N, C-alpha and C positions, 0 to 999 in steps of 0.2 A: 577582443577577448577570445582566446583559443579554447575550444571545447574538445573533449576527448570523445571518440565514438568507438563502439565495439566493432568487430569485424562484421557482425550480423547487420548493424546499422549501416555500415558502409555499403554492403551488398544490397540492402533494401533500398537505400537512396540511389545507388547505381542503377538498379532495375527500374525504379521510377523515372530516373533521368533518361534512360534508354527508351522507355515507353513514350516519354514526352518528345524526344527527338524523332523517334519513328513517326509519331503523329504529325510533327511539323513537316518532316520531309515528304511524307506521303500525302500531305495536304488534308489530313484527317485529324485535325487538332481535337475535334469534338467526337472522334471515334470513341465509342463507349469503353472498349477494353483498354485503350491506351490511357484515357483519362482516369478510369477506375484503378488501373495499376499505379499510376502516379499518386492518386489520392490515398490509396492503401499504403504505399511506401511512406508517404508523409505522415500518416497516422501512426504507423509502426515506430517511426523515428521519434515522434512526439511522446508517445506512451513510454518508449524506452528511456527518453530523457527524464520523464517524470519519475520512473522507477529508480533510475540511477542517482537522482538528486533529491530523494524524499527527505533526507535529513537537513537539507539546506533551508534555513528559515526564510530566505528571500524567494523561494520557489513560488511562482505565481504566473499569471498570464503574461505579464510584461517580460519576465525573465525567459519564459518559453518562446515568446515571439522573437526575442533577440537570439536565443540559442539555435532555433531551428530556421528562422528566417521566414516566418509566416505572418500574415496580418492578424490583427485581433479578431476581425470578423470571421476569418477562416477557422481560427482556434476555437472561438465560441460556438460556431456552427458544429464543429467536430464533437464537442462535448455537451451539446444540447440535451441529448438523451440521458446523460449521466447527471444532469442537474447543474451543469456548469463546470468550468475548469477547476475552480477552487474546491468545489464539492468532490470532484473526482480525486483530487490530491488528498483531501481530508479523509476520504474513505480508505484510500490506500495506506495512509499513515496510521489510521485507527486499526486497520486489519493487521498491519505489522506489529503494532503495540499489543493487540490482543494475542497474537501468536507468541510474542515474547513473554507476556504475562503468564500465559498458560504453561510455558516451559520453565518459569522462574520459581525458585523457592520463595515461600512467603516470609520474607525478612522485613525488618523495619526499614522504611524508606524505599522499598522496591518499586512501588507504584509511582512515586515522584521521580525516581531515577529513570524509569522506563518512559514516563510521560515526557520528561525533559529531553531524553535521547531522541524522541520522535518530534521534537520542536514544540511541545506543549509545556510551557513554563509555568502556567497557572494550573495547579492540580484540580481545582474545583471546575474549571472550564473543561479540562480533559475528562473528568468524571461525568459531567453532564453530557458531553458529546458521545462518550463511550456508551452511556445508558441509552441515549437516543438511537444509536446505531445497532447495538446488540441486545438491548433489553435487560442487561444485567450490569451490576456495578463492577468496576475494575477489581475490587477486593474479592468478588465472587469468582472472577476469572483467574486470579493469580494461583498458580500451581494446579490448575484443573487437569492438565495432562499428567500430572504426577499422582493424582488421587487414585486412579485405577491401580497403579503400582503399590501405593500404600495399602489399598484395600486388599490386594493379594498378599502382601507381607503380613497384615493383621490376620488374615485367614490362616496362613501357615502357623503363626504363633498361637492362635486361639483354637486351632483344630477346625472342624467343620460345623461350627455353631451357625445357626440360621441368622442370628442378628450380629452383625459386625459393627463395632463402634469405630467410627472415623472421627478423629478430632476435628471440630469445626475450625475454619480458617481464623476466625477472630481469636480463638484461644492460642493459636500458633503465634499471633502477633504479641500476645501478652507474655509468652514464654521466652521471647527473644530479648 
């Protein structure tokens, strides 16, 4: 299976490989800087692969091991602080979904569409994970970046009144 790499990935892997070769030829395989450089390059490549393939529903430890050519033990050790490989992938998907929800207009089916786009095909499961991660419901996040703009528009229309009425998101769903 051929995988595509960005120029940055190629250079990072090249730097790591050069560091590994330098360590082998100088008989300093366990030289801290050469090993750290190799490990850092490998981690950059893995994190880049995750970022580039977030929308792939099969993305997981097995896929990453095949793509990058690392063992499961190395992969799991690398993501130990993140709560595991699958958890790191989930957090990135949820963050991308949150950003997209915040930029989206609150229209009927927007949450389901965005959840499915980020490989969450069960909206209830997506909502539960979203609440656990961010402490709010997806319906509270949708259009949140647009609210300050609406607030400013309402202020211009209403003058400088101290209380500005911003239509709740739930009402926006009913009007569509």
